[in-house]
Steps between C-alpha positions, in 0.01 A plus 500: 500500500783301345493490120691279258581602141509217246569570134481251216755553223415206275165368382618204291813344353579742220394821676710818486847430638554858622180517705622309809811717533313827453232395747757396761694822455205740529215311669616524865416130528516253783448212257547457126303214345571353157233279344623285210273197465203407287355156429680468165823627658509204736487245218779683313712507815434129556640419156804720562569317825473164320780612266714652775454412871629848593240679285123533537473845657441850359841588360428873510496507879875462573569784254236717667638418844849587376377843392326537836825438684591869554141578606498217753836617633365851559163374634595236758140436606362446149395139441421320173229234460462320168359185342786499246598155631242342271578130467839525670487741796814360666714558191355851472565562869860387463546738208345782705744430782791520252379839380466636854848376588646665192359831623647450846158431652617181668283553807180495295329163524303338219187305592378233258139381503432164333256211520266613225635256238269198514613321184758275672232398754207477262462121485507481878243775530268328253543167680408674826171617349592847377346464154579856384179509297469779244323789673265565207431155357556271800719272287771316701861580421566140396377602154814712443746344744748396231510852349574701815770767498443670835266495800533775758288598798446870560655541844398791719664775702582310817837353392600845370425648842694213659805573281489867598469406866817292462681813383487472122564822309421337166225238475487281189198276448370252249129514414307709751181694449586839351344703782682291762824678410343805667306323777813324631692818588187661651424198718863499616513872573164525675484159663179406323373150562356258246156433645157655505601780740734644238298417189410862425862612534620213283234599246632856506854376443373278219318796343819707516701214353249441223505869410878522467578150369482600129732797534407804292161355416382673821672831427364587157595203285196386297294773669191569292567876503877493445631745240820691427464698823526175698873483409515122487859513378586617854240294683557452871440160657254453787554536873261385772547680831319276748398567859472235770119501481511423127416845373740591222580761239596412144744741340819524289828691521460876471573649160461176306259452212181300509198562720356374826133582540172327576473374142847348473461333839148369434604361162788305654287386796275306260786359292485119472210479745211260443293566813588836664334390823718188530859543388666179613864505608703266722487764774139619503180526298491871422180690423580760234151649523572660838807728442425872475724714282567868568737731316692668783762690301685512170556141390384367835195281562407382847339156532316401814219267603654176372335183626569131470431149621748238624692314233383162375680175581625454142767645275437567135732298276620614160574205273648529151503218246608451141211538258635505146660772287403840366617768260364835383612705201413845368489691171402859426217537247461853361284672244132489404289232672792416729284322759332278242833417335658422837230251595521336158880482532471325836259251351738441206772396745270247665362379163850432367577298809175311461599416144821357645292279731537713814224628725553628853346452842463878523538774236422871525504788251503866610509832318661719765395860456146407405380429854585129512695534825174599672232338282155647538624797703607740228289583191599334174768695313684480171838664565754544217733245657481218752728238647397149406572256782447127461563260787474123532539247776542127461642191667736446203809717493569413135157626396553831678845538345347453154248773581781749565623455140177620336530874579787600271337371179218755536747785451507412128202265465246691708298818458651839408607693809636193678821592681670504836667160483828610658549278803534158339285201574313518829643281777332182617439497873396228738164559667484484878140469616379608842336268751372673819442284806485502880702309756458480877736732688581211729667324206740788425805585708632856450865527598723794588880482469741777592819567305769687688 
């Protein structure tokens, strides 16, 4: 039975820059996927594009593709699929084509998938009855219309498969569902359809894509039993070897660090999942309660029995809007009663601001090291030192900027053992809030363009 090997060398924008190259060199891959986007990433990229019409994509990708040049030259059948296009997939695709040309790979075509950016069409969509109500509250988007930064539908795998069918060796997309980066190549290679007859296979591809989408998180990263023997400094990134019937094996390159076993796979399977029986994607509704995991060799887990239902008639839409300003600062508090002194110090900061006539929409004090990062989970402790963290959020930038100036005074006017003020005043950042919504698929037009 034909099998396709897909490895994911990037789980987010900021992941290890060497991982894609090492995976492509040693993974015996048919496809290398690179997943860069998160909800916050899209709003950042939108602002970058506003400042520069040629920006708005993951800037790491052209550098990674440049380093992949020799590997692609020696592996003529290796293809790359990535959502690095972000808010500007055509500019990213053009840059990718430049890189390929520089390496003499002029015959390699770049496919660009777009159509996910709904912001330019938003008023027309609303006028046509697409209210984009908040998925949790039901509130219509009119309430935040003036604050919007970005609005992107999560496209599916079909336009990726179309780009590959047109002969693309590198496919650059905007916002697509993470798992669709894997489903697209599989549907292309195996000729899977998009209806009920292929729902179980699409669910299997989605399961494989979901397992590898976060990179080393499936191969020992954050594993509950990881220790020094896991060799995370040499962690290998995940590979899904998928058969035409949807059965697949999750593994990693031989000799690399990390671990692939039933635990690491099961942990990642449930990552960011609300209802395991109904994992909604643009391609299928996957049932994550049906897969059966079996360790079939060293760092090899076979997954079979995946099931799914046909996809819904809507796309999820990720909307970001401006929602004020925030800042967070830290100090180290050491010595006897460190936790108590840290909490008092945080309150002193807020009290001084209150004396100056400033209160905040949101304020939070933490004594990190005393269990505050997981309140109620760990028993109360009184360690000899903690990190005081105070954060605020407010609609007024000036108020937040004043907050950032109240940390340094505690170094001489606070409790004994106050130290650690070495990084200057904390920066003030704009808050981008998240607004999830749905839009009818009939209102969205995915597009595929071929460069070269």
